[in-house]
VEXSEDO-768648 format. One record per residue (C-alpha): residue number from 1; y negated, z negated, x negated. Coordinates in pm, 1 decimal, decimal comma. Example, Ala and Ser with C-alpha at 12.3 -4.5 7.8 and 13.67 -1.06 7.14 Angstrom:
% VEXSEDO-768648
SITE    i         v         w         u
SITE    1     450,0    -780,0   -1230,0
SITE    2     106,0    -714,0   -1367,0
This chain:
% VEXSEDO-768648
SITE    i         v         w         u
SITE    1  -11386,6   -6210,0  -10382,9
SITE    2  -11376,3   -5925,4  -10129,6
SITE    3  -11054,4   -6018,6   -9953,3
SITE    4  -11052,6   -6267,9   -9667,9
SITE    5  -10798,4   -6524,1   -9556,4
SITE    6  -10713,7   -6567,7   -9190,4
SITE    7  -10527,3   -6802,1   -8966,7
SITE    8  -10158,1   -6727,4   -8945,2
SITE    9  -10144,7   -6548,8   -8603,4
SITE   10  -10051,3   -6788,2   -8325,1
SITE   11  -10035,6   -6802,8   -7945,8
SITE   12  -10190,0   -7051,9   -7703,6
SITE   13   -9924,5   -7097,7   -7434,4
SITE   14  -10092,9   -7359,8   -7216,9
SITE   15  -10395,2   -7592,4   -7205,5
SITE   16  -10419,4   -7922,1   -7013,1
SITE   17  -10674,1   -8200,2   -6970,5
SITE   18  -10430,0   -8488,7   -7014,2
SITE   19  -10099,9   -8573,6   -7179,0
SITE   20   -9887,2   -8882,8   -7221,4
SITE   21   -9584,4   -8818,6   -7437,8
SITE   22   -9432,5   -8793,0   -7778,6
SITE   23   -9417,6   -8414,6   -7829,4
SITE   24   -9067,6   -8268,4   -7839,8
SITE   25   -9119,2   -8129,4   -8188,6
SITE   26   -9195,8   -8478,8   -8319,5
SITE   27   -8878,0   -8603,5   -8152,8
SITE   28   -8672,3   -8315,6   -8289,8
SITE   29   -8746,6   -8402,1   -8651,7
SITE   30   -8661,8   -8767,8   -8574,3
SITE   31   -9002,6   -8905,3   -8671,8
SITE   32   -9010,7   -9189,2   -8412,4
SITE   33   -8683,1   -9324,0   -8545,9
SITE   34   -8833,3   -9405,2   -8884,9
SITE   35   -9168,4   -9541,4   -8766,8
SITE   36   -9036,0   -9894,1   -8824,7
SITE   37   -9006,1   -9798,4   -9192,6
SITE   38   -9337,0   -9611,5   -9214,8
SITE   39   -9612,0   -9459,0   -9004,6
SITE   40   -9790,7   -9314,3   -9305,6
SITE   41  -10036,0   -9598,9   -9363,4
SITE   42  -10243,2   -9548,1   -9675,4
SITE   43  -10154,7   -9178,1   -9707,8
SITE   44  -10418,2   -8905,3   -9674,3
SITE   45  -10341,9   -8555,6   -9548,3
SITE   46  -10609,7   -8293,2   -9611,2
SITE   47  -10602,4   -8034,7   -9331,6
SITE   48  -10755,5   -7708,4   -9456,4
SITE   49  -10827,0   -7518,9   -9136,6
SITE   50  -11096,2   -7445,3   -8875,7
SITE   51  -11230,3   -7800,0   -8867,7
SITE   52  -11154,1   -8062,1   -8604,5
SITE   53  -11269,7   -8210,2   -8275,5
SITE   54  -11373,2   -8532,5   -8447,9
SITE   55  -11441,9   -8709,7   -8117,6
SITE   56  -11096,0   -8646,4   -7975,8
SITE   57  -10956,7   -8985,1   -7863,8
SITE   58  -10624,7   -8923,9   -8041,6
SITE   59  -10788,2   -8827,8   -8371,4
SITE   60  -11123,5   -9000,4   -8417,1
SITE   61  -10975,9   -9319,9   -8562,5
SITE   62  -10764,7   -9130,1   -8816,9
SITE   63  -11039,8   -8912,3   -8963,8
SITE   64  -11182,7   -9057,8   -9284,3
SITE   65  -11421,9   -8773,3   -9364,9
SITE   66  -11443,7   -8405,5   -9441,2
SITE   67  -11647,0   -8109,7   -9557,0
SITE   68  -11747,6   -7769,4   -9424,7
SITE   69  -11719,4   -7476,6   -9665,3
SITE   70  -11777,6   -7201,6   -9407,3
SITE   71  -12088,7   -7034,8   -9268,4
SITE   72  -12060,2   -7212,7   -8933,3
SITE   73  -12353,5   -7441,3   -8845,2
SITE   74  -12568,2   -7263,1   -9104,8
SITE   75  -12326,2   -7373,7   -9372,4
SITE   76  -12407,0   -7743,5   -9328,7
SITE   77  -12136,3   -7916,1   -9538,3
SITE   78  -12153,1   -8230,9   -9325,9
SITE   79  -12059,1   -8057,8   -8997,9
SITE   80  -11689,0   -7975,5   -8984,3
SITE   81  -11665,0   -7927,1   -8609,3
SITE   82  -11386,8   -7705,8   -8475,1
SITE   83  -11496,0   -7412,2   -8256,4
SITE   84  -11154,8   -7246,2   -8262,1
SITE   85  -10896,5   -7510,9   -8166,8
SITE   86  -10638,2   -7433,8   -8432,2
SITE   87  -10747,0   -7703,4   -8677,7
SITE   88  -10760,8   -7970,1   -8407,3
SITE   89  -10408,0   -7880,0   -8295,4
SITE   90  -10271,1   -7896,8   -8649,5
SITE   91  -10443,7   -8230,4   -8716,2
SITE   92  -10286,8   -8381,0   -8404,6
SITE   93   -9935,2   -8287,3   -8509,9
SITE   94   -9996,5   -8452,0   -8846,3
SITE   95  -10148,9   -8780,0   -8737,1
SITE   96  -10250,6   -8822,4   -8374,2
SITE   97  -10272,7   -9197,8   -8324,3
SITE   98  -10025,4   -9399,2   -8118,8
SITE   99  -10249,3   -9529,8   -7837,4
SITE  100  -10024,5   -9517,8   -7526,9
SITE  101  -10192,0   -9202,3   -7402,1
SITE  102  -10225,6   -8841,4   -7510,8
SITE  103   -9987,2   -8733,6   -7787,5
SITE  104   -9858,2   -8888,5   -8110,1
SITE  105   -9843,3   -8723,9   -8452,2
SITE  106   -9563,3   -8734,7   -8707,5
SITE  107   -9742,2   -9000,6   -8914,2
SITE  108   -9970,2   -9182,3   -8667,4
SITE  109  -10125,2   -9415,6   -8926,3
SITE  110  -10198,8   -9154,4   -9193,6
SITE  111  -10557,8   -9065,5   -9276,4
SITE  112  -10694,9   -8719,0   -9200,0
SITE  113  -10934,7   -8545,6   -9437,0
SITE  114  -11083,9   -8251,7   -9246,4
SITE  115  -11160,0   -7959,4   -9476,9
SITE  116  -11312,9   -7670,0   -9287,0
SITE  117  -11235,3   -7348,7   -9475,4
SITE  118  -11200,9   -7108,8   -9180,5
SITE  119  -11483,6   -7024,8   -8940,8
SITE  120  -11488,6   -7013,5   -8561,6
SITE  121  -11313,1   -6676,1   -8571,6
SITE  122  -11032,7   -6812,1   -8789,3
SITE  123  -11146,0   -6617,0   -9093,7
SITE  124  -11239,2   -6746,0   -9435,9
SITE  125  -11340,6   -6624,2   -9777,7
SITE  126  -11104,9   -6703,3  -10060,9
SITE  127  -11387,3   -6891,7  -10228,6
SITE  128  -11398,3   -7127,5   -9928,3
SITE  129  -11024,1   -7195,1   -9950,4
SITE  130  -11040,6   -7258,6  -10323,2
SITE  131  -11338,7   -7492,1  -10288,6
SITE  132  -11153,3   -7673,1  -10010,8
SITE  133  -10850,6   -7728,7  -10233,3
SITE  134  -11070,2   -7857,6  -10515,8
SITE  135  -11245,6   -8090,5  -10271,1
SITE  136  -10912,0   -8229,6  -10154,6
SITE  137  -10822,0   -8292,0  -10518,3
SITE  138  -11151,5   -8475,4  -10575,2
SITE  139  -11086,5   -8688,5  -10267,4
SITE  140  -10739,3   -8776,9  -10401,5
SITE  141  -10547,1   -8650,2  -10099,8
SITE  142  -10172,8   -8707,8  -10099,0
SITE  143  -10087,6   -8389,3   -9910,0
SITE  144  -10270,8   -8060,8   -9850,9
SITE  145  -10172,4   -7878,9   -9531,3
SITE  146  -10260,8   -7509,9   -9494,0
SITE  147  -10162,8   -7314,3   -9182,6
SITE  148  -10333,7   -7001,5   -9308,4
SITE  149  -10244,8   -6695,9   -9509,9
SITE  150  -10311,2   -6343,3   -9622,2
SITE  151  -10128,9   -6047,1   -9777,6
SITE  152  -10305,3   -6060,8  -10114,0
SITE  153  -10200,9   -6261,8  -10420,2
SITE  154  -10530,5   -6395,1  -10557,5
SITE  155  -10488,5   -6556,9  -10901,9
SITE  156  -10781,4   -6797,2  -10852,1
SITE  157  -10618,5   -6932,6  -10535,7
SITE  158  -10289,3   -6975,1  -10719,1
SITE  159  -10467,7   -7159,3  -11000,7
SITE  160  -10630,7   -7400,6  -10752,8
SITE  161  -10290,6   -7479,6  -10602,1
SITE  162  -10143,8   -7536,8  -10947,4
SITE  163  -10429,0   -7778,5  -11015,7
SITE  164  -10347,2   -7969,7  -10696,9
SITE  165   -9981,9   -7997,0  -10802,3
SITE  166  -10090,8   -8114,2  -11148,5
SITE  167  -10284,6   -8390,0  -10971,7
SITE  168   -9966,5   -8498,7  -10791,9
SITE  169  -10070,3   -8354,6  -10454,3
SITE  170   -9807,2   -8193,6  -10234,0
SITE  171   -9915,4   -7856,3  -10093,4
SITE  172   -9759,1   -7739,1   -9765,1
SITE  173   -9813,5   -7386,6   -9630,5
SITE  174   -9703,1   -7176,7   -9335,2
SITE  175   -9450,1   -6906,5   -9422,0
SITE  176   -9618,7   -6660,6   -9184,0
SITE  177   -9558,7   -6495,9   -8847,0
SITE  178   -9489,1   -6135,9   -8945,3
SITE  179   -9111,6   -6171,9   -8922,8
SITE  180   -8870,6   -5936,8   -8746,1
SITE  181   -8585,0   -6184,1   -8704,7
SITE  182   -8386,1   -6024,2   -8986,2
SITE  183   -8316,6   -6175,2   -9325,6
SITE  184   -8263,5   -5831,4   -9479,5
SITE  185   -8636,7   -5767,6   -9483,1
SITE  186   -8894,2   -5976,7   -9666,6
SITE  187   -9234,5   -6056,3   -9517,7
SITE  188   -9473,5   -6204,7   -9771,6
SITE  189   -9786,3   -6408,2   -9708,4
SITE  190   -9995,7   -6606,3   -9955,7
SITE  191  -10027,5   -6891,3  -10039,5
SITE  192   -9693,8   -6951,9   -9862,0
SITE  193   -9508,1   -6735,0  -10114,8
SITE  194   -9621,0   -6926,2  -10420,2
SITE  195   -9328,5   -7115,0  -10568,5
SITE  196   -9539,7   -7426,9  -10617,5
SITE  197   -9603,6   -7477,3  -10246,1
SITE  198   -9366,1   -7601,2   -9976,5
SITE  199   -9325,5   -7299,5   -9749,7
SITE  200   -9242,7   -7377,3   -9385,8
SITE  201   -9070,9   -7145,5   -9139,5
SITE  202   -9034,3   -7201,4   -8766,3
SITE  203   -8759,4   -7271,5   -8514,6
SITE  204   -8776,3   -7322,8   -8138,6
SITE  205   -8699,6   -7650,9   -7965,4
SITE  206   -8336,4   -7544,4   -7924,0
SITE  207   -8306,2   -7513,8   -8305,0
SITE  208   -8295,4   -7134,1   -8300,4
SITE  209   -8481,1   -6941,7   -8567,0
SITE  210   -8810,5   -6808,3   -8430,7
SITE  211   -8819,3   -6431,6   -8405,1
SITE  212   -9164,4   -6420,7   -8564,8
SITE  213   -9100,1   -6643,9   -8868,4
SITE  214   -9127,0   -6472,1   -9208,3
SITE  215   -8813,8   -6437,7   -9416,8
SITE  216   -8820,3   -6443,3   -9795,6
SITE  217   -8666,0   -6636,0  -10082,4
SITE  218   -8958,7   -6879,1  -10108,1
SITE  219   -8903,6   -7044,8   -9765,8
SITE  220   -8820,7   -7411,4   -9833,1
SITE  221   -8737,2   -7545,2   -9487,1
SITE  222   -8806,7   -7503,7   -9116,4
SITE  223   -8965,6   -7720,7   -8848,5
SITE  224   -9047,1   -7681,9   -8477,8
SITE  225   -9297,3   -7402,8   -8417,8
SITE  226   -9257,9   -7311,1   -8050,5
SITE  227   -9370,3   -7506,5   -7746,1
SITE  228   -9571,8   -7744,8   -7964,3
SITE  229   -9800,2   -7976,1   -7767,1
SITE  230  -10088,8   -8129,6   -7958,4
SITE  231  -10458,9   -8213,2   -7949,0
SITE  232  -10711,8   -7941,9   -7866,2
SITE  233  -11084,4   -7888,0   -7817,7
SITE  234  -11303,7   -8104,4   -7594,1
SITE  235  -11054,5   -8389,5   -7588,3
SITE  236  -10789,1   -8168,7   -7430,3
SITE  237  -10431,4   -8074,4   -7523,0
SITE  238  -10260,7   -7739,6   -7568,9
SITE  239   -9918,1   -7591,8   -7632,4
SITE  240   -9913,3   -7340,8   -7919,4
SITE  241   -9653,0   -7141,9   -8110,3
SITE  242   -9634,0   -7015,7   -8469,5
SITE  243   -9543,0   -7122,9   -8822,0
SITE  244   -9891,7   -7276,0   -8816,7
SITE  245   -9746,5   -7535,0   -8578,8
SITE  246   -9433,7   -7592,2   -8790,0
SITE  247   -9633,7   -7665,7   -9106,0
SITE  248   -9806,0   -7991,2   -8995,7
SITE  249   -9467,8   -8138,0   -8896,7
SITE  250   -9374,2   -8120,0   -9265,0
SITE  251   -9717,1   -8234,0   -9388,0
SITE  252   -9702,1   -8542,4   -9166,5
SITE  253   -9341,0   -8609,4   -9265,4
SITE  254   -9437,4   -8605,3   -9633,0
SITE  255   -9689,2   -8882,5   -9565,9
SITE  256   -9401,8   -9091,5   -9427,2
SITE  257   -9163,6   -8994,4   -9707,7
SITE  258   -9416,3   -9066,7   -9981,2
SITE  259   -9501,1   -9409,8   -9841,1
SITE  260   -9132,8   -9503,1   -9803,0
SITE  261   -9030,8   -9363,0  -10142,4
SITE  262   -9315,4   -9516,7  -10341,9
SITE  263   -9235,5   -9853,7  -10187,5
SITE  264   -8861,7   -9819,9  -10251,4
SITE  265   -8896,6   -9706,6  -10612,7
SITE  266   -9191,3   -9940,7  -10677,7
SITE  267   -9389,7   -9660,9  -10841,3
SITE  268   -9567,7   -9339,3  -10748,3
SITE  269   -9318,4   -9055,1  -10737,5
SITE  270   -9408,2   -8715,0  -10882,7
SITE  271   -9435,0   -8397,2  -10675,1
SITE  272   -9087,7   -8273,7  -10783,8
SITE  273   -8938,9   -8613,3  -10697,1
SITE  274   -9105,7   -8615,1  -10355,9
SITE  275   -8989,7   -8259,5  -10294,8
SITE  276   -8635,0   -8377,8  -10365,2
SITE  277   -8682,7   -8662,1  -10117,1
SITE  278   -8798,3   -8408,0   -9858,1
SITE  279   -8508,3   -8171,0   -9909,5
SITE  280   -8265,8   -8464,7   -9883,8
SITE  281   -8395,8   -8491,9   -9529,4
SITE  282   -8294,5   -8145,1   -9410,1
SITE  283   -7987,7   -8018,5   -9228,4
SITE  284   -7865,2   -7655,3   -9240,9
SITE  285   -7867,1   -7459,9   -8916,8
SITE  286   -7637,2   -7178,7   -9024,8
SITE  287   -7905,5   -6916,9   -9085,8
SITE  288   -7976,2   -6727,4   -9404,7
SITE  289   -8172,8   -6930,0   -9664,9
SITE  290   -8434,8   -6655,1   -9641,4
SITE  291   -8500,1   -6764,9   -9283,5
SITE  292   -8446,9   -7140,5   -9301,1
SITE  293   -8457,1   -7235,5   -9669,4
SITE  294   -8274,5   -7566,2   -9700,1
SITE  295   -8264,5   -7615,0   -9323,7
SITE  296   -8433,5   -7817,0   -9050,8
SITE  297   -8648,9   -8117,6   -9135,6
SITE  298   -8448,7   -8414,9   -9003,6
SITE  299   -8592,5   -8743,6   -9118,8
SITE  300   -8299,9   -8973,0   -9033,8
SITE  301   -8025,5   -8776,5   -9207,8
SITE  302   -8038,8   -8997,1   -9519,8
SITE  303   -7996,9   -9315,4   -9315,3
SITE  304   -7713,5   -9156,2   -9117,8
SITE  305   -7524,9   -9047,1   -9429,1
SITE  306   -7577,1   -9389,1   -9587,4
SITE  307   -7431,8   -9555,9   -9279,6
SITE  308   -7130,0   -9323,4   -9274,2
SITE  309   -7067,1   -9379,3   -9645,6
SITE  310   -7094,7   -9756,7   -9603,2
SITE  311   -6846,7   -9752,3   -9315,3
SITE  312   -6596,9   -9543,3   -9513,1
SITE  313   -6633,8   -9766,1   -9818,6
SITE  314   -6578,6  -10078,0   -9609,1
SITE  315   -6267,4   -9923,5   -9455,8
SITE  316   -6133,0   -9836,3   -9800,8
SITE  317   -6192,0  -10190,0   -9930,2
SITE  318   -6016,7  -10339,7   -9627,0
SITE  319   -5719,8  -10108,5   -9677,7
SITE  320   -5690,9  -10208,5  -10043,9
SITE  321   -5705,0  -10577,3   -9963,5
């Protein structure tokens, strides 16, 4: 295949040697408030990206394996080291461990499967992406997270994603950063535009739609994508911006949602059922659906509505009696 896939463009805003906090994006989606219910234990998120700093203190205990499909390190499949930083940052937002230092991910007990499909320059052949998806299927991942994209609709890529869905794997993709802030224009990036994937747009930490986020009728929801602090190369931390940063918030959240839902229903839910559970946990922000889809990922909204309903029902019963 002649076309190449690239990282969704992103910006490095700041880099630091140390950190000691729950990132604001993790707080905004209410992840810490459901950690008593689930921290993603037993779930595996495959991060298809530029690899990972596998020795990073916040990540090393969460990584269960991986594979390199790029030409880096002479194409050695056993070396999935990150020379770019993007993949390490994404992995940290998904599942950085809770160890009283550094940062914490959305699902701090989820497993990370590192699938290196983009090289040190953030570029990858479509064959690499497709092989990475098939590898994640073989490894029985629960979620595939892809903060990458391109302008070309490649049928073989679409087929690989359909195969993942058929194997009950949720596929989460960045919507893209080519937006102009207007819902009247559509900006399309693949695989984010495929109907089968969960397409994630970005907001800032004040819940405003990010100027750069793509708008189109395939956007499913939004998550924090500006001022996102996470793990970075050489054991460091960095603040980045882009829909690439919004995507792992949703990927990590799905690990929590799947663990909670499977336990509650006492069976393994299907992809459409898990998608419904995800969308139940969104709140509208007042923007066009082309910009925000169903709204902001907000993990506690179901518990809040249940509590309100219970209180109203109790009041009604007391009034009747």
